[in-house]
C-alpha positions, 0 to 999 in steps of 0.5 A, a space after each residue: 595753418 593746418 597741414 594737408 594730410 593725404 589719405 590712402 585706401 590701404 596703409 602698411 601696419 609696419 614700415 622698415 626704412 634703411 637710412 642709407 646715403 648719409 655719407 654720400 650726401 656729405 661727400 657731394 657737398 665736400 663735408 665730413 661724413 658725420 654732417 650727413 648723419 646729422 642731416 639723416 637724423 633730422 630726416 628720421 624725426 621728420 618722417 617718423 612724425 609724418 608717418 604718425 599723422 598718416 596713421 601708420 602704427 609702426 616704423 623701424 629705422 636702420 640706424 647702425 648695423 653690427 658691421 658699422 663698427 668697422 667704419 673709421 673710428 672718427 665716424 663711429 665716435 661721431 655717430 655715437 655722439 649723435 645718438 647721445 644728442 638725439 636721446 637728450 633731445 628726445 628727453 627735452 621733447 618728451 611732452 611734445 612726443 607724448 602729445 604726438 603719441 610716439 613710443 620710442 624703442 631701440 632694437 639690436 644687441 646692446 653689448 658694446 654700446 657706451 653705458 651712458 647711451 644705454 642709460 638714455 635709451 632705457 630711460 626714453 623707452 620707459 618714458 614713452 612706453 604707454 604711447 600708442 599712436 606709433 611705435 618708432 623702432 631705432 635699430 642700433 648695433 643691429 644685424 638680421 643674422 645676428 638677431 636670428 642667431 641670438 633668438 635660436 640660442 634663447 630657444 635652445 636654452 629653453 629646451 635645455 631648461 625643460 621649458 620647451 620641447 623641440 617638437 613644439 618649436 615653430 615659426 612663432 617660437 622664433 618670431 617671439 624670440 626676436 627683438 621685434 617680438 609682439 610687432 607685426 612683420 613689415 609690410 613695406 621696406 623702403 631703401 633710398 640712395 640707389 642701392 638694391 639690397 637688404 643689407 642684413 635688415 629684418 632678415 626673418 621679418 621681411 619674408 613677405 615684405 614689399 620693397 620700394 627703392 629710390 635714388 634719393 639720398 636719405 637726408 634728402 628724403 621727404 614726406 612726398 617721397 614717403 607718399 610715393 612709396 605708399 601710393 606704390 604700395 596701394 597698387 601691390 597685389 599681396 598674395 602671400 603664396 596664394 592665387 
């Protein structure tokens, strides 16, 4: 039986998602926190595939921040193991992902991430780099301020090397130095779980993003919830500083 895919008058080209509420989801069920992350990973795959069917070209999912290393070591280890399992599963599903046109990318600071996970990330990126239906970015060891700082360092080095004049530095120069270079800024950022903050996610890129908040915890987030966000986005009047 074919799935009924809803249609929208306007779709965001790029959606950012802060996958929040995994720990609280587990706590509500008297489960260890890592169980919530397991369910959250399932939701990530489900929503990413549904977005591709809708015609959305790019989604960026906030999976692990630069601040998340401060969490209990047991939880950090469990999240890293979950990344391993997801990446191995993605390798097993590569033909299916290819048929669905899914390009998987990973953004963030790769320092500090276990070597075996890095190798899997690079392999998956290489395997899927030619797929064009949707780009799914997974932000791992990511922080918006850290990203900007690293980008400024790259620009400063180019100036020192004589490749770039300070007078020629503009907004595009900085955008091109970020992890998301070549990808349009997010039109819409979704945050479930009842929180109302950006949490250092796509700090530069979200300057003109629309925001949509929900009390639903991420593991419970469904295709219908995404459709509600898109229906709300259709009604927004995006003026970008104009009238």
